[in-house]
C-alpha positions as CSV (number, residue, x, y, z in Angstrom):
1,M,137.2,-142.5,-24.2
2,H,139.6,-144.8,-21.6
3,E,141.3,-143.5,-19.0
4,L,145.1,-144.4,-20.3
5,V,146.0,-146.2,-23.8
6,I,149.6,-147.7,-24.3
7,R,150.2,-148.0,-27.7
8,N,152.7,-149.2,-30.1
9,V,154.4,-152.1,-27.6
10,S,155.4,-155.4,-27.6
11,I,153.2,-157.1,-25.0
12,L,154.7,-159.5,-23.0
13,D,151.7,-161.3,-20.9
14,G,153.8,-162.8,-18.0
15,T,153.0,-166.0,-19.3
16,G,156.2,-167.2,-20.6
17,A,154.6,-166.7,-24.0
18,P,156.3,-164.7,-27.0
19,A,155.6,-160.9,-27.1
20,Q,153.3,-159.4,-29.0
21,P,152.3,-156.3,-30.6
22,G,149.5,-154.5,-29.6
23,D,148.3,-151.6,-27.5
24,V,147.2,-151.7,-24.0
25,A,144.1,-149.8,-22.3
26,V,143.6,-149.0,-19.0
27,D,140.5,-147.8,-16.8
28,G,139.9,-147.6,-13.2
29,G,143.4,-149.5,-12.2
30,R,142.3,-152.3,-14.4
31,I,143.3,-153.7,-18.3
32,A,140.2,-152.9,-20.1
33,D,141.4,-153.7,-23.2
34,M,144.4,-155.4,-25.3
35,G,145.4,-155.9,-28.7
36,G,144.8,-152.6,-31.1
37,G,140.9,-152.6,-31.4
38,G,140.4,-150.4,-28.2
39,G,139.0,-146.6,-28.2
40,P,140.9,-143.6,-27.9
41,G,142.3,-142.6,-24.8
42,R,142.4,-139.4,-22.4
43,E,146.0,-140.0,-21.8
44,E,148.0,-141.8,-24.7
45,I,151.5,-143.0,-24.6
46,D,153.2,-144.3,-27.3
47,G,155.6,-146.7,-26.7
48,G,157.8,-147.1,-29.8
49,G,158.0,-150.5,-29.7
50,L,159.3,-151.3,-26.2
51,T,158.6,-154.1,-24.4
52,L,155.5,-153.7,-21.9
53,A,155.5,-156.1,-19.1
54,P,153.3,-156.8,-16.0
55,G,154.7,-155.1,-12.8
56,F,157.3,-156.9,-11.3
57,I,156.9,-158.3,-7.9
58,D,160.2,-158.7,-5.7
59,T,159.5,-161.6,-3.7
60,H,162.0,-160.5,-1.1
61,T,162.3,-157.4,0.8
62,H,163.1,-155.5,3.7
63,D,160.5,-152.5,3.2
64,D,158.3,-152.5,6.0
65,L,159.0,-149.5,7.1
66,A,160.2,-148.0,3.6
67,V,156.5,-148.5,1.6
68,A,155.2,-145.8,4.4
69,E,158.1,-143.4,4.5
70,T,159.4,-143.3,0.9
71,L,158.1,-142.8,-2.9
72,M,160.3,-146.3,-3.7
73,A,162.4,-145.0,-5.7
74,P,164.8,-147.9,-5.8
75,K,161.9,-150.5,-6.6
76,V,159.8,-148.3,-8.9
77,S,163.1,-148.0,-10.6
78,Q,163.6,-150.8,-11.4
79,G,159.6,-151.5,-12.6
80,V,158.7,-153.3,-9.1
81,T,154.8,-153.2,-8.4
82,T,154.6,-155.0,-5.6
83,V,156.9,-156.0,-2.7
84,V,156.7,-158.7,-0.2
85,T,157.3,-157.4,3.3
86,G,157.7,-159.4,6.7
87,N,160.9,-162.0,5.5
88,C,163.4,-163.6,7.5
89,G,161.2,-164.0,10.4
90,V,161.1,-160.1,10.9
91,S,158.3,-158.1,10.1
92,L,157.6,-154.5,11.6
93,A,154.2,-156.1,13.4
94,P,152.9,-157.4,15.8
95,I,155.3,-155.6,18.1
96,A,155.6,-152.5,19.6
97,L,158.9,-151.8,21.4
98,A,160.3,-150.3,24.7
99,A,163.7,-151.0,23.7
100,D,166.7,-150.9,21.2
101,P,164.9,-154.1,18.5
102,P,167.9,-157.1,18.6
103,P,169.6,-157.5,15.7
104,P,168.7,-158.4,13.0
105,M,165.6,-157.0,14.0
106,N,167.3,-153.8,14.1
107,L,167.7,-154.2,10.4
108,L,164.1,-152.5,9.8
109,G,164.5,-149.3,11.7
110,P,165.2,-148.1,14.9
111,R,163.6,-148.5,18.4
112,G,160.5,-145.9,17.2
113,A,159.8,-147.8,14.0
114,W,158.7,-150.5,15.9
115,R,155.0,-149.1,17.4
116,F,152.9,-151.4,15.6
117,A,151.0,-154.0,18.2
118,G,148.9,-155.3,15.6
119,V,148.9,-156.2,11.9
120,A,145.8,-154.2,11.6
121,D,147.5,-151.5,13.5
122,Y,150.4,-151.6,10.4
123,F,148.1,-151.9,7.6
124,A,145.7,-148.7,8.8
125,A,149.1,-146.7,8.9
126,L,149.7,-147.9,5.5
127,D,146.6,-147.2,4.2
128,A,146.6,-143.6,5.6
129,A,150.1,-142.9,4.3
130,G,149.0,-144.1,0.5
131,M,152.2,-146.0,-1.0
132,A,153.8,-145.7,-4.4
133,V,154.1,-149.6,-4.7
134,N,151.8,-152.6,-3.9
135,A,152.9,-154.2,-0.5
136,A,151.9,-157.7,0.7
137,F,153.2,-158.6,4.7
138,L,154.5,-161.8,5.8
139,V,154.3,-162.3,10.0
140,G,157.7,-162.7,11.1
141,H,158.4,-165.4,13.4
142,S,161.1,-163.7,15.1
143,T,159.1,-160.9,15.6
144,L,156.5,-162.9,17.5
145,R,159.1,-164.2,19.9
146,A,160.1,-161.0,20.6
147,G,156.5,-160.0,21.6
148,A,155.8,-163.2,23.8
149,M,159.1,-164.4,25.3
150,D,161.4,-162.8,28.0
151,R,164.7,-164.1,26.2
152,L,165.3,-165.6,23.1
153,D,168.3,-167.8,23.6
154,R,165.9,-171.0,24.4
155,P,163.1,-172.9,23.1
156,A,159.5,-171.3,23.3
157,T,156.9,-172.9,26.0
158,A,153.5,-174.1,25.1
159,A,152.2,-170.8,26.8
160,E,154.5,-169.1,24.7
161,I,153.5,-171.1,21.5
162,A,150.1,-170.6,22.2
163,A,150.5,-166.4,22.7
164,M,152.3,-166.1,19.3
165,M,149.4,-168.0,18.0
166,A,147.1,-165.9,19.1
167,R,148.9,-163.1,17.3
168,L,149.7,-164.8,14.1
169,G,146.1,-165.3,13.7
170,E,145.4,-161.5,14.3
171,G,147.7,-161.0,11.5
172,L,145.9,-163.8,9.3
173,D,142.7,-162.0,10.1
174,A,143.8,-158.3,9.5
175,G,145.1,-159.5,5.7
176,A,148.6,-161.2,6.1
177,I,149.5,-163.5,3.6
178,G,151.3,-166.0,5.9
179,L,154.5,-166.4,7.7
180,S,158.3,-165.7,7.8
181,S,161.1,-167.4,9.5
182,G,164.9,-166.4,9.9
183,L,165.9,-169.9,11.5
184,E,169.8,-168.9,11.0
185,Y,169.3,-165.7,12.9
186,P,170.2,-165.0,17.0
187,T,166.4,-164.2,17.7
188,A,165.0,-167.5,16.3
189,T,168.2,-170.2,16.6
190,A,166.6,-171.6,19.6
191,A,163.4,-172.6,17.7
192,T,162.7,-176.2,17.6
193,T,160.9,-177.2,14.4
194,E,157.7,-178.3,16.5
195,E,157.6,-174.6,17.5
196,V,157.1,-173.6,13.7
197,I,155.2,-176.3,12.9
198,S,152.3,-175.0,15.1
199,L,152.8,-171.5,14.2
200,A,152.3,-172.7,10.4
201,R,149.1,-174.9,10.6
202,P,147.3,-171.8,11.2
203,V,148.9,-170.2,8.4
204,A,147.8,-173.1,6.5
205,A,144.5,-172.8,7.5
206,A,144.5,-169.8,6.0
207,G,145.2,-170.3,2.9
208,G,148.6,-168.4,3.1
209,V,152.5,-169.4,2.7
210,Y,155.6,-170.3,4.7
211,A,158.7,-168.6,3.6
212,T,162.0,-169.3,5.3
213,H,165.5,-167.9,5.9
214,L,167.2,-171.5,6.2
215,R,168.4,-172.6,9.7
216,D,172.0,-172.9,7.7
217,E,172.8,-172.2,4.3
218,A,176.4,-173.3,4.3
219,A,178.0,-176.8,5.7
220,G,174.2,-177.8,7.2
221,V,171.8,-176.6,4.0
222,E,170.5,-179.9,3.0
223,A,169.7,-180.7,6.6
224,A,168.1,-176.9,6.9
225,L,166.1,-177.9,3.4
226,E,164.9,-181.3,5.2
227,E,163.7,-179.1,7.8
228,A,161.8,-176.4,6.0
229,F,159.9,-179.2,3.7
230,R,159.1,-181.2,7.1
231,I,157.5,-178.1,8.3
232,G,155.7,-177.4,5.0
233,R,154.8,-180.9,5.0
234,E,153.2,-181.4,8.7
235,A,151.5,-177.7,8.6
236,G,149.8,-178.8,5.3
237,L,151.2,-175.5,3.3
238,P,153.4,-174.4,0.9
239,V,157.0,-173.2,0.9
240,I,159.1,-170.7,-0.1
241,V,163.2,-171.1,0.1
242,S,164.4,-167.7,0.8
243,H,167.3,-166.7,-1.5
244,H,168.8,-169.2,-1.7
245,K,172.4,-169.9,-1.4
246,T,175.3,-172.3,-1.1
247,A,177.5,-170.1,1.4
248,G,181.4,-170.1,2.0
249,V,184.0,-171.3,0.3
250,A,183.7,-174.9,1.3
251,N,180.2,-175.2,-0.1
252,H,180.7,-174.0,-3.5
253,G,179.1,-175.8,-6.3
254,R,176.2,-178.1,-3.7
255,T,173.4,-176.2,-5.2
256,R,173.7,-179.5,-7.4
257,A,172.8,-181.0,-4.5
258,T,170.7,-178.7,-3.1
259,L,168.6,-178.1,-6.2
260,A,168.1,-181.8,-6.3
261,L,166.7,-181.9,-3.1
262,I,164.1,-179.1,-3.7
263,D,163.2,-181.0,-7.5
264,G,162.6,-184.5,-5.2
265,A,160.6,-182.9,-2.4
266,R,158.6,-180.8,-4.9
267,R,156.8,-183.9,-6.1
268,G,155.2,-184.5,-3.1
269,Q,154.5,-181.0,-1.9
270,E,154.4,-177.5,-2.9
271,I,157.7,-175.2,-3.0
272,A,159.1,-172.6,-4.8
273,L,162.2,-170.4,-4.4
274,D,163.7,-167.3,-4.9
275,V,167.2,-165.9,-5.5
276,Y,169.4,-162.4,-5.9
277,P,171.4,-161.9,-8.9
278,Y,174.6,-161.5,-6.9
279,D,177.3,-163.8,-5.5
280,A,177.5,-161.6,-2.5
281,C,174.9,-161.5,0.6
282,S,174.0,-159.0,2.9
283,T,172.8,-158.6,6.8
284,I,174.3,-157.8,10.2
285,L,177.7,-157.9,11.0
286,R,178.6,-161.5,12.4
287,A,181.9,-162.8,12.8
288,D,180.9,-166.3,11.9
289,F,179.7,-165.0,8.7
290,A,183.0,-162.7,8.2
291,K,184.6,-166.0,8.3
292,D,183.2,-167.5,5.7
293,A,183.8,-164.5,3.6
294,R,186.6,-163.7,0.8
295,R,186.0,-159.9,1.2
296,V,183.4,-157.7,3.7
297,I,182.0,-154.1,3.4
298,V,180.8,-152.7,5.8
299,T,177.3,-151.2,5.3
300,W,176.5,-149.3,8.7
301,S,178.1,-149.3,11.9
302,T,176.0,-147.4,14.9
303,P,179.4,-146.5,17.0
304,H,181.8,-145.7,13.9
305,P,179.3,-144.6,11.0
306,E,182.8,-143.3,8.8
307,A,183.3,-147.2,8.7
308,Q,180.3,-147.3,5.9
309,G,181.2,-148.6,2.7
310,R,184.6,-149.7,3.7
311,D,186.2,-153.0,3.8
312,L,186.4,-154.8,7.2
313,A,189.7,-155.7,6.4
314,E,191.6,-152.5,5.4
315,I,189.3,-151.3,9.2
316,A,191.3,-153.3,10.9
317,A,194.1,-153.0,9.9
318,R,194.3,-149.3,10.5
319,W,193.0,-150.3,14.0
320,G,195.8,-152.6,14.6
321,A,192.8,-155.0,15.7
322,S,191.8,-158.3,14.9
323,E,188.8,-158.7,12.2
324,D,186.9,-160.3,14.8
325,D,188.4,-157.3,17.8
326,A,187.0,-154.8,14.9
327,I,183.4,-156.7,14.4
328,A,182.8,-156.2,18.1
329,R,184.2,-152.9,17.9
330,L,181.4,-152.0,14.9
331,S,178.4,-153.7,16.0
332,P,175.9,-153.2,16.0
333,A,176.2,-153.0,12.2
334,G,175.3,-154.3,9.4
335,A,177.9,-155.7,5.8
336,V,178.3,-157.0,2.6
337,Y,179.3,-160.6,2.1
338,F,181.3,-161.9,-0.6
339,D,180.8,-165.8,0.5
340,M,178.9,-167.4,-2.7
341,D,180.3,-168.6,-6.3
342,E,178.8,-167.3,-9.6
343,T,178.3,-170.5,-11.2
344,D,175.7,-171.1,-8.0
345,V,174.3,-167.7,-8.7
346,R,173.7,-169.2,-12.6
347,R,172.5,-172.2,-11.6
348,V,169.6,-171.1,-9.0
349,L,168.5,-168.3,-11.7
350,A,168.2,-170.7,-14.4
351,H,166.1,-172.9,-12.4
352,P,162.5,-172.8,-13.1
353,M,160.7,-172.4,-10.0
354,A,163.2,-169.7,-9.0
355,M,162.0,-166.3,-8.6
356,I,163.9,-162.8,-8.2
357,G,164.0,-161.4,-4.6
358,S,166.1,-158.2,-4.2
359,D,166.8,-158.9,0.0
360,G,167.6,-155.1,-0.2
361,I,167.5,-153.1,2.7
362,P,166.6,-149.6,2.3
363,G,167.9,-148.6,5.7
364,D,171.6,-149.3,4.8
365,A,174.0,-146.4,5.0
366,H,175.7,-148.1,2.4
367,P,173.3,-151.0,0.6
368,H,174.0,-153.4,-1.1
369,P,173.6,-152.7,-4.8
370,R,171.0,-155.4,-5.1
371,L,168.8,-152.7,-3.5
372,W,168.1,-150.8,-7.0
373,G,169.8,-153.5,-9.4
374,S,168.4,-156.9,-9.0
375,F,165.8,-156.8,-11.7
376,P,167.8,-155.0,-14.3
377,R,170.4,-157.0,-13.6
378,V,168.5,-160.4,-14.6
379,L,167.2,-158.5,-17.5
380,G,170.5,-157.0,-18.6
381,R,173.0,-159.6,-17.7
382,Y,172.0,-162.7,-17.3
383,V,169.4,-162.9,-20.6
384,R,170.7,-160.1,-23.0
385,E,174.3,-160.5,-22.4
386,E,174.6,-164.1,-21.2
387,G,171.7,-166.0,-22.8
388,L,171.0,-167.4,-19.7
389,L,167.4,-167.4,-19.9
390,P,164.8,-165.9,-22.7
391,L,163.5,-162.9,-22.0
392,A,159.4,-164.1,-21.7
393,E,160.7,-166.5,-18.9
394,A,162.6,-163.9,-17.2
395,V,159.2,-162.2,-16.9
396,R,157.0,-165.1,-16.2
397,R,159.7,-165.4,-12.5
398,M,159.4,-161.8,-11.7
399,T,155.4,-161.4,-12.6
400,S,152.9,-164.7,-12.6
401,L,155.2,-167.2,-11.0
402,P,155.7,-164.7,-7.5
403,A,151.9,-163.6,-7.7
404,E,150.9,-167.2,-8.0
405,R,153.1,-168.6,-5.1
406,F,152.0,-165.7,-2.8
407,R,148.1,-165.8,-3.7
408,L,148.5,-162.4,-5.5
409,K,144.8,-162.1,-6.6
410,D,144.6,-160.7,-10.4
411,R,148.6,-159.4,-10.2
412,G,151.5,-160.5,-12.8
413,R,149.7,-161.1,-16.1
414,I,148.7,-158.6,-18.5
415,V,145.1,-160.1,-19.5
416,E,141.9,-158.3,-19.4
417,A,140.3,-157.3,-15.8
418,A,143.6,-158.2,-14.1
419,C,145.1,-154.9,-12.1
420,A,147.2,-152.4,-14.0
421,D,150.5,-152.6,-12.6
422,L,152.7,-152.3,-16.0
423,V,156.2,-151.6,-16.8
424,L,157.4,-150.2,-20.5
425,F,161.3,-151.1,-20.9
426,D,163.9,-151.1,-23.3
427,P,164.9,-154.6,-23.5
428,L,168.7,-153.8,-25.7
429,T,169.3,-151.1,-23.0
430,V,167.8,-151.8,-19.7
431,I,170.5,-152.9,-17.0
432,D,171.6,-152.1,-13.6
433,T,174.2,-149.2,-13.0
434,A,174.3,-149.5,-9.1
435,T,177.7,-151.1,-7.7
436,F,179.5,-152.5,-4.7
437,D,181.4,-149.2,-4.9
438,R,178.4,-146.7,-6.0
439,P,175.2,-148.8,-4.7
440,V,172.8,-146.2,-5.0
441,S,171.8,-145.7,-8.8
442,P,169.0,-146.0,-10.4
443,A,169.3,-148.4,-13.4
444,A,169.2,-148.0,-17.6
445,G,166.4,-148.6,-19.7
446,I,163.4,-148.6,-17.2
447,R,161.0,-146.0,-18.8
448,T,157.6,-145.6,-17.6
449,V,156.0,-147.7,-14.4
450,W,152.4,-148.1,-13.1
451,V,151.0,-149.4,-10.1
452,N,147.5,-149.6,-10.3
453,G,147.2,-147.9,-13.7
454,V,149.2,-144.7,-12.3
455,A,152.5,-143.5,-13.3
456,V,154.9,-143.7,-10.6
457,W,157.9,-143.9,-12.5
458,R,158.6,-141.5,-15.5
459,G,161.1,-140.0,-17.0
460,G,163.8,-141.0,-14.7
461,K,162.2,-139.8,-11.6
462,V,159.5,-140.9,-9.4
463,T,156.3,-138.9,-9.8
464,G,155.3,-138.4,-6.1
465,A,151.9,-140.8,-6.9
466,R,151.0,-143.0,-4.0
467,P,148.9,-145.3,-5.8
468,G,149.7,-148.8,-4.1
469,L,147.5,-151.0,-1.7
470,A,148.3,-152.7,1.1
471,L,147.5,-156.6,-0.4
472,R,145.4,-157.9,2.0
473,R,143.9,-161.5,1.0
474,A,141.7,-161.2,-2.2
475,V,142.1,-157.7,-2.0
476,D,140.9,-155.4,-5.4
477,C,143.2,-152.9,-7.5
478,V,141.4,-149.7,-6.7
479,R,140.6,-147.9,-2.8
480,P,137.0,-147.8,-1.4
481,P,135.9,-144.1,-2.1
482,L,137.5,-141.8,0.8
483,R,135.8,-139.6,2.6
484,P,135.5,-136.0,1.9
485,A,138.2,-135.6,4.6
486,E,140.6,-138.3,3.5
487,A,140.5,-137.4,-0.3
488,G,142.1,-134.1,0.7
489,R,144.5,-134.8,3.0
490,R,145.3,-137.2,0.3
491,R,145.9,-134.8,-2.3
492,E,147.7,-132.9,-0.2
493,R,150.5,-135.9,0.6
494,Q,150.6,-136.8,-3.3
495,T,151.3,-133.0,-4.4
496,G,154.3,-132.9,-2.1
497,G,153.6,-133.2,1.7
498,G,156.8,-133.2,3.0
499,R,157.0,-137.6,2.5
500,R,160.7,-138.3,1.8
501,G,160.8,-139.4,-1.9
């Protein structure tokens, strides 16, 4: 008798192989049997011929705070079962702030959110809270700089680099999977390449990865790629190019050259990339970013919260101000920038090493629709409607490929003994419904989502379960046994407990 049997499904195993009909049985958070010969289940689901795939892995998120404080509806409604946090050089640990976080660190949350002096403290908080999804954690370079330096507009000294390396080492020992950087941001622009190489070396020794928001995604994108490749070569670790794009009208079409650069470098080192399926980006509101965009939508503003969801040009006109002056009055703030070309987006999506990362910002008052729509948008628009890539290949890019690149043990495939992260969806109806005007809207066609064998999304809503794990290196699918008092608190949380959903 199995705990769960999902019958009559078309199984995409995550490897890119064609779908096969069958059943999948689950016991103890792992896949116990595949095919049609398994026994009955205490719970049985008739899949009705729909597609069963490994749970999707969101390779690029800013969910550091959301995983502990919410039921992750924007992600589980898309079929996402694992998120990679701490991207773009910004991670919620290791730092405890007494003042407001500098941009872009403020994208993760206000001052009170920055309370984890060590990565071990952060993981302990996640374990205590429980999570609806699994979460792997990158240590952010900007976070390390902010914790070691008195000002961030200069290169770090040898002593400051040593202090950063010590905090990074503690984070790696606690289970962080690597280092991220955001060298385009003011918190890290002054950092030298050598500073990043110094930090990357202990990551390589620990078997981790380096994910980078490049120093320039516009006119200097090729040089920025070469810098990332150099960091990987000299430190001896894999490089993941975050949300690859060529931004600004003058740079449209340059993905031909950048992808050729990546392919050339891949012949001598391990390199991957991720992409979101939209021609607009989103981050903090900056005048230099706005100049390269054909349209700008304000996503949040501390001094002018009424501006959220409105176009920057409209706000400036109403105030009788230039756009630069309006940005100064709105800041600190966030924005969506329409600065990319759809042909470039398609070209990157079609690349065989391109993984899918939403890059959604859950704290935005009026978020980019990628927060709720990235994965179903690929499956519905780019697979079914446009035929840009086959369904099995798209699922591979969302499952086994990121599991391999981020070293996530026993995830990303439907195979016996693998962790039972699963999504049941209808390939004929799956599609994103979130738009730039109405960005908070669950996708269509995602029927049921299981994390470690437990349903977290069913019938168009979250279930309230929190079976997710903080994915320390080589983590198992199942938590260690809880002491009785801990088990009682866990039951209270899962049956309500006042958590936000």
